[in-house]
C-alpha positions as MATLAB code, in Angstrom:
seq = 'XXXXXXXXXXXXXXXXXXXXXXXXXXXXXXXXXXXXXXXXXXXXXXXXXXXXXXXXXXXXXXXXXXXXXXXXXXX';
ca = [
     -15.492   10.928   17.833;
     -13.043   10.854   14.362;
     -13.687   13.276   11.155;
     -14.567   11.683    8.065;
     -13.312   13.164    4.973;
     -16.277   14.691    2.738;
     -17.760   12.880    0.436;
     -15.654   12.665   -2.770;
     -12.578   13.973   -1.075;
      -9.440   12.000   -1.397;
      -8.924    9.368    1.139;
      -5.792    9.860    3.339;
      -2.678    7.873    1.883;
      -1.341    4.838    3.770;
       2.121    4.431    4.984;
       3.663    1.661    2.721;
       6.205    0.747    5.518;
       3.765    1.108    8.355;
       0.471   -0.533    6.857;
      -1.225   -3.245    8.126;
      -2.294   -6.350    6.340;
      -5.739   -5.609    6.227;
      -5.206   -1.813    5.537;
      -3.156   -3.064    2.460;
      -5.975   -5.347    1.356;
      -8.343   -2.293    1.188;
      -6.281   -1.065   -1.511;
      -7.566   -1.813   -5.284;
      -6.040   -4.851   -6.779;
      -4.015   -5.850   -3.927;
      -6.056   -8.530   -1.852;
      -4.983  -10.647    0.886;
      -2.437  -12.671   -0.509;
      -0.224   -9.518   -1.987;
      -0.790   -7.574    1.249;
       0.761  -10.255    2.904;
       3.889  -10.497    0.440;
       4.225   -7.039    1.119;
       4.242   -6.937    4.945;
       6.415  -10.136    4.314;
       9.019   -8.336    2.253;
       9.155   -5.785    4.450;
       9.841   -7.434    7.182;
      12.642   -9.486    5.281;
      14.272   -6.486    3.390;
      13.296   -3.635    5.494;
      11.404   -0.541    4.310;
      10.324    0.438    0.895;
      12.190    3.630   -0.170;
       9.515    4.584   -2.451;
       6.183    3.492   -3.659;
       7.770    1.894   -6.796;
       9.596    0.101   -5.037;
       6.503   -2.062   -4.588;
       7.524   -4.079   -7.800;
      10.344   -5.814   -5.886;
       7.575   -7.742   -4.378;
       6.538  -11.048   -6.538;
       2.956  -10.668   -8.255;
       3.038   -6.584   -8.205;
       3.788   -5.018  -11.404;
       4.140   -1.389  -12.190;
       0.486   -1.322  -13.733;
      -0.891   -1.987  -10.189;
       1.617    0.279   -8.440;
       0.116    2.598  -10.796;
      -3.386    1.792   -9.642;
      -2.379    2.352   -5.766;
       0.140    5.001   -6.156;
      -2.133    7.909   -5.074;
      -3.173    6.059   -1.817;
       0.235    5.434   -0.596;
       3.106    7.292    0.987;
       6.688    6.775    2.138;
       7.079    9.424    5.056;
];
């Protein structure tokens, strides 16, 4: 059985370049349409070089990137 993070512990970061639509949809402010757009952009344009590069996806502004930055990583 997988171990759960202790209550109040930060959630593990998602890989921006490997996360599924469902995983991205769980992020605050993303939702299913934006999650689909992120995955579609990744398929068309290749991996994101940084979390800040999310702004290349239509509809994703710097304020939203700031909101999800702590939940994402680019390994």
